C-alpha positions as CSV (number, residue, x, y, z in Angstrom):
1,X,0.0,0.0,0.0
2,X,1.3,3.4,-0.9
3,X,0.9,6.3,1.4
4,X,1.5,10.0,0.9
5,X,3.0,12.4,3.4
6,X,4.2,15.4,1.4
7,X,3.9,19.1,1.8
8,X,1.7,20.7,-0.9
9,X,1.1,24.2,-2.3
10,X,-2.7,24.7,-2.6
11,X,-4.0,25.3,-6.0
12,X,-6.1,28.4,-5.7
13,X,-9.5,28.6,-7.3
14,X,-10.2,31.4,-9.8
15,X,-13.3,32.7,-8.1
16,X,-13.5,35.2,-5.3
17,X,-12.2,33.7,-2.0
18,X,-14.5,33.2,0.9
19,X,-13.4,33.6,4.5
20,X,-11.7,30.5,6.0
21,X,-14.1,28.0,7.6
22,X,-13.7,26.3,10.9
23,X,-12.1,22.8,10.8
24,X,-14.0,19.7,11.7
25,X,-13.3,16.6,13.7
26,X,-10.4,14.6,12.1
27,X,-11.3,11.8,9.8
28,X,-10.4,8.3,10.9
29,X,-9.2,6.6,7.7
30,X,-10.0,2.9,7.2
31,X,-7.5,2.9,4.3
32,X,-5.2,5.5,2.8
33,X,-3.2,5.0,-0.4
34,X,-1.4,7.0,-3.1
35,X,1.6,9.2,-3.4
36,X,2.9,11.7,-5.9
37,X,4.2,10.2,-9.2
38,X,3.3,8.8,-12.5
39,X,3.8,5.1,-11.8
40,X,0.8,2.7,-11.4
41,X,-0.9,3.5,-8.1
42,X,0.6,7.0,-7.9
43,X,-1.1,10.3,-8.7
44,X,-0.2,13.6,-10.2
45,X,-2.8,15.8,-8.6
46,X,-5.9,13.7,-9.1
47,X,-9.2,15.5,-9.7
48,X,-11.9,13.0,-10.5
49,X,-13.1,9.7,-8.9
50,X,-15.9,7.2,-8.8
51,X,-16.6,3.7,-7.5
52,X,-18.1,0.9,-9.5
53,X,-17.6,-2.8,-10.2
54,X,-15.7,-3.2,-6.9
55,X,-13.1,-0.7,-8.0
56,X,-12.1,3.0,-7.6
57,X,-11.6,4.9,-10.8
58,X,-9.3,8.0,-10.5
59,X,-8.2,10.6,-13.1
60,X,-5.2,12.8,-12.5
61,X,-3.5,15.7,-14.2
62,X,-1.5,13.5,-16.5
63,X,-4.9,12.7,-18.1
64,X,-4.5,9.1,-16.9
65,X,-7.5,7.0,-15.8
66,X,-6.6,4.3,-13.3
67,X,-8.8,1.4,-12.1
68,X,-7.7,0.7,-8.5
69,X,-8.2,-1.9,-5.8
70,X,-10.0,0.0,-3.0
71,X,-8.3,-2.0,-0.3
72,X,-4.7,-1.7,-1.4
73,X,-4.6,1.0,-4.1
74,X,-3.1,-1.5,-6.6
75,X,-3.5,-0.4,-10.2
76,X,-5.7,-2.9,-12.2
77,X,-6.0,-0.9,-15.4
78,X,-4.7,2.4,-16.8
79,X,-4.9,4.5,-20.0
80,X,-4.9,8.1,-21.0
81,X,-7.4,10.3,-22.8
82,X,-6.7,11.1,-26.5
83,X,-5.3,14.6,-25.8
84,X,-4.1,16.5,-22.8
85,X,-2.1,19.6,-23.9
86,X,-5.0,22.0,-23.4
87,X,-6.0,20.5,-20.0
88,X,-7.2,17.5,-18.1
89,X,-10.6,16.0,-17.2
90,X,-12.3,17.0,-13.9
91,X,-15.2,14.5,-13.8
92,X,-15.9,10.8,-14.2
93,X,-18.9,8.5,-13.8
94,X,-18.6,4.7,-14.1
95,X,-21.4,2.2,-14.7
96,X,-21.6,-1.5,-14.9
97,X,-22.9,-2.9,-18.2
98,X,-23.0,-6.6,-17.4
99,X,-19.4,-7.4,-16.5
100,X,-18.1,-4.5,-18.6
101,X,-17.4,-1.0,-17.2
102,X,-18.7,2.1,-19.0
103,X,-16.6,5.1,-18.1
104,X,-18.1,8.5,-18.9
105,X,-15.4,11.2,-18.7
106,X,-16.0,15.0,-18.7
107,X,-13.0,15.9,-20.9
108,X,-13.1,19.4,-19.6
109,X,-10.6,21.4,-21.7
110,X,-11.6,19.6,-24.9
111,X,-15.2,20.5,-24.4
112,X,-16.6,17.0,-24.8
113,X,-17.7,13.9,-23.1
114,X,-15.8,10.6,-23.7
115,X,-17.3,7.1,-23.3
116,X,-15.0,4.2,-22.7
117,X,-15.7,0.5,-22.3
118,X,-13.4,-1.8,-20.3
119,X,-14.0,-5.5,-20.5
120,X,-13.1,-7.9,-17.6
121,X,-9.4,-8.7,-17.5
122,X,-8.5,-5.9,-19.8
123,X,-5.9,-3.3,-18.6
124,X,-6.8,-0.6,-21.1
125,X,-10.2,0.6,-22.2
126,X,-11.5,1.2,-25.7
127,X,-13.0,4.6,-26.7
128,X,-16.5,3.7,-27.7
129,X,-17.9,7.1,-28.5
130,X,-17.8,10.8,-27.7
131,X,-20.0,13.9,-28.1
132,X,-19.7,17.7,-27.7
133,X,-17.5,20.5,-29.0
134,X,-16.7,24.1,-28.0
135,X,-19.6,26.5,-28.1
136,X,-22.7,27.9,-26.5
137,X,-25.4,26.2,-28.6
138,X,-27.3,22.9,-28.1
139,X,-24.9,20.0,-27.8
140,X,-21.9,22.3,-27.3
141,X,-19.9,22.8,-24.2
142,X,-17.5,25.2,-22.5
143,X,-15.5,23.3,-19.9
144,X,-17.7,20.4,-18.9
145,X,-17.1,19.4,-15.3
146,X,-19.2,16.3,-14.5
147,X,-21.6,13.7,-16.0
148,X,-24.6,12.1,-14.3
149,X,-26.5,9.2,-15.9
150,X,-30.2,8.4,-15.5
151,X,-31.4,4.9,-16.5
152,X,-34.8,3.2,-16.4
153,X,-34.8,1.3,-13.0
154,X,-36.7,-1.6,-14.5
155,X,-34.9,-2.1,-17.8
156,X,-31.6,-0.3,-17.4
157,X,-32.2,1.6,-20.6
158,X,-30.5,5.0,-20.9
159,X,-32.9,7.8,-20.3
160,X,-30.9,11.0,-19.8
161,X,-27.3,12.3,-19.5
162,X,-26.7,15.4,-17.4
163,X,-23.5,17.4,-18.1
164,X,-22.5,20.4,-16.0
165,X,-20.3,23.2,-17.4
166,X,-18.5,26.4,-16.4
167,X,-16.4,29.2,-18.0
168,X,-19.2,31.1,-19.7
169,X,-22.1,28.6,-20.1
170,X,-22.4,27.8,-16.4
171,X,-25.4,25.5,-16.9
172,X,-26.5,21.9,-17.0
173,X,-27.1,20.3,-20.4
174,X,-29.5,17.4,-20.6
175,X,-29.4,14.8,-23.3
176,X,-31.7,11.9,-24.2
177,X,-30.8,8.4,-25.6
178,X,-30.0,10.0,-28.9
179,X,-27.1,12.0,-27.4
180,X,-24.5,10.1,-29.4
181,X,-26.3,11.3,-32.5
182,X,-26.1,14.9,-31.4
183,X,-29.6,15.1,-29.9
184,X,-30.2,17.4,-26.8
185,X,-33.4,17.4,-24.7
186,X,-33.0,20.7,-22.8
187,X,-30.6,22.8,-20.7
188,X,-31.0,24.9,-17.6
189,X,-29.1,27.5,-15.7
190,X,-27.0,30.5,-16.6
191,X,-24.1,32.5,-15.1
192,X,-25.2,34.3,-12.0
193,X,-26.0,34.2,-8.3
194,X,-29.6,35.3,-8.0
195,X,-31.0,33.3,-5.1
196,X,-34.5,32.9,-6.6
197,X,-33.1,32.0,-10.1
198,X,-31.1,29.1,-11.6
199,X,-27.9,31.0,-11.7
200,X,-24.6,29.1,-11.4
201,X,-21.0,30.0,-11.0
202,X,-18.9,26.9,-11.8
203,X,-21.3,24.0,-11.2
204,X,-18.6,21.5,-10.5
205,X,-20.3,18.2,-9.8
206,X,-23.7,16.4,-9.9
207,X,-25.4,13.8,-7.8
208,X,-28.6,12.2,-9.1
209,X,-31.3,10.3,-7.4
210,X,-34.7,9.2,-8.9
211,X,-36.3,12.3,-7.6
212,X,-33.6,15.0,-7.5
213,X,-30.5,16.3,-9.1
214,X,-28.1,18.0,-6.7
215,X,-25.6,20.5,-8.1
216,X,-22.5,21.6,-6.3
217,X,-22.4,25.3,-7.3
218,X,-18.8,25.8,-6.4
219,X,-18.1,29.5,-6.7
220,X,-21.5,30.5,-5.2
221,X,-20.6,28.3,-2.2
222,X,-23.9,26.5,-2.2
223,X,-25.9,23.4,-3.3
224,X,-28.8,23.5,-5.7
225,X,-31.7,21.0,-5.5
226,X,-33.5,20.5,-8.8
227,X,-36.0,18.1,-10.2
228,X,-34.7,15.8,-12.9
229,X,-36.5,18.2,-15.3
230,X,-34.4,21.1,-14.2
231,X,-37.0,22.9,-11.9
232,X,-35.4,24.5,-8.9
233,X,-36.5,23.0,-5.6
234,X,-34.2,25.0,-3.2
235,X,-30.8,26.5,-2.8
236,X,-28.8,25.4,0.2
237,X,-26.6,28.3,1.3
238,X,-25.4,27.5,4.8
239,X,-23.6,30.8,5.4
240,X,-26.9,32.7,4.7
241,X,-28.4,30.7,7.6
242,X,-25.6,31.4,10.0
243,X,-24.1,27.9,9.8
244,X,-20.6,26.8,8.8
245,X,-20.6,27.9,5.2
246,X,-19.5,25.8,2.2
247,X,-16.1,26.9,0.9
248,X,-15.9,26.0,-2.8
249,X,-17.9,22.7,-2.7
250,X,-16.3,20.7,-5.5
251,X,-18.1,17.4,-5.0
252,X,-21.3,16.0,-3.6
253,X,-22.6,12.5,-3.1
254,X,-25.9,11.2,-1.7
255,X,-25.7,8.9,1.4
256,X,-28.1,6.1,2.2
257,X,-30.0,8.1,4.8
258,X,-30.9,10.8,2.3
259,X,-28.3,13.3,3.5
260,X,-25.5,14.6,1.3
261,X,-21.7,14.6,1.8
262,X,-19.8,17.5,0.3
263,X,-16.1,18.0,-0.1
264,X,-14.9,21.6,0.2
265,X,-11.9,22.4,-2.0
266,X,-11.4,25.8,-0.3
267,X,-12.1,24.5,3.2
268,X,-10.1,21.3,2.9
269,X,-12.8,19.4,4.8
270,X,-16.0,17.5,4.4
271,X,-19.5,18.6,5.4
272,X,-22.6,16.5,5.8
273,X,-25.9,18.2,5.0
274,X,-29.5,17.3,5.7
275,X,-31.1,18.1,2.3
276,X,-34.6,18.2,3.7
277,X,-33.9,20.9,6.2
278,X,-30.9,22.6,4.5
279,X,-28.8,22.3,7.7
280,X,-25.3,21.2,8.4
281,X,-25.2,18.0,10.6
282,X,-21.5,17.3,10.6
283,X,-18.1,18.8,9.7
284,X,-15.1,16.4,9.2
285,X,-11.4,16.9,8.5
286,X,-9.1,19.8,8.6
287,X,-6.3,21.2,6.4
288,X,-3.0,19.3,6.6
289,X,-0.9,16.4,5.4
290,X,-1.2,14.0,8.3
291,X,-3.6,11.1,8.7
292,X,-7.2,12.3,8.5
293,X,-6.2,15.7,7.2
294,X,-7.0,17.1,3.7
295,X,-5.5,19.4,1.1
296,X,-7.9,20.8,-1.5
297,X,-10.1,17.7,-2.0
298,X,-11.8,17.4,-5.4
299,X,-14.0,14.3,-5.4
300,X,-16.1,11.9,-3.3
301,X,-17.6,8.5,-3.9
302,X,-18.9,5.7,-1.8
303,X,-19.3,1.9,-1.6
304,X,-22.2,1.2,0.8
305,X,-21.2,2.7,4.1
306,X,-17.6,3.3,3.1
307,X,-16.9,6.8,1.7
308,X,-13.8,7.8,-0.2
309,X,-12.4,11.3,-0.6
310,X,-9.9,12.2,-3.2
311,X,-7.3,14.2,-1.2
312,X,-5.9,15.9,-4.3
313,X,-3.3,18.2,-2.7
314,X,-1.8,15.2,-0.9
315,X,-2.1,12.9,-4.0
316,X,-3.9,10.2,-2.1
317,X,-7.3,8.5,-1.5
318,X,-8.8,8.1,2.0
319,X,-11.6,5.6,2.8
320,X,-13.6,6.2,6.0
321,X,-17.0,5.8,7.6
322,X,-19.2,8.6,8.9
323,X,-21.0,8.4,12.3
324,X,-24.7,7.4,12.2
325,X,-27.0,10.4,12.3
326,X,-30.7,10.5,12.7
327,X,-32.3,13.0,10.2
328,X,-35.3,15.1,10.7
329,X,-38.3,13.3,9.2
330,X,-40.0,15.2,6.3
331,X,-41.5,14.1,3.1
332,X,-39.8,16.5,0.6
333,X,-36.3,15.1,0.5
334,X,-34.6,13.2,-2.3
């Protein structure tokens, strides 16, 4: 198992800084692996992660996608995106298609989404298809950040693909099954911060449930709750309610109890939120390079009760479990 214990210089976000947030209780890692480097199992500032088919999938700034054993960090497969000179991906979603893995990559600086297929036993995936190009029109992107997939729960048929963007579009584009033929259903959002409107400032990641789409609106320091059709349910802006504010939320995942876990790039910590009430119910981690500490985390994923955070500034992955928390009971949550 590889461990990382290095000093890092934080990569500063391009948006206006928010005042430093208070640290939370240290994380107690179940597993920690990774270190700086370009060899298998090492990372060069990783920025995207997902869990599927019993594996972690991580993309770093060498544009390298690695399939990793979540217990040891051993590299099981590895390949690179077709181009990387302009920049690297910031989002990945992995699905099971039988025994194959489908890997959807937000190829951010090439303004497109890549779809790979990896068969069992293979160590390099094949590029199955791609869609998108630079622009502001339907089917076009400016810096896509993440991909969320909606499938029919009964048949598994593809229903919708959600793609978040920043850098001028600041919106979510929604595609139907004909996406690979250039068909787009609708889009929602625009650049802005009006609390009653659907304004985004760098929507960095998406979390989709059957009833809701949660958007991490990074540079507005809030979460957005939307219906799958793009209708605004509520903004969650903790600072506006006098709670520990979100400091550049770069990733959000939904937990089994209906709460959400957010990693704060600017706060170098995690925060757990009751989506029904819009309140903070736990703050975890603090800035640093020791066990349980974080440096500019970019991504989150989970396998059952085990959560994983991509501790990007420390070039490592930490697996941990959160304490059990009883949520307020209301009927309007995801």
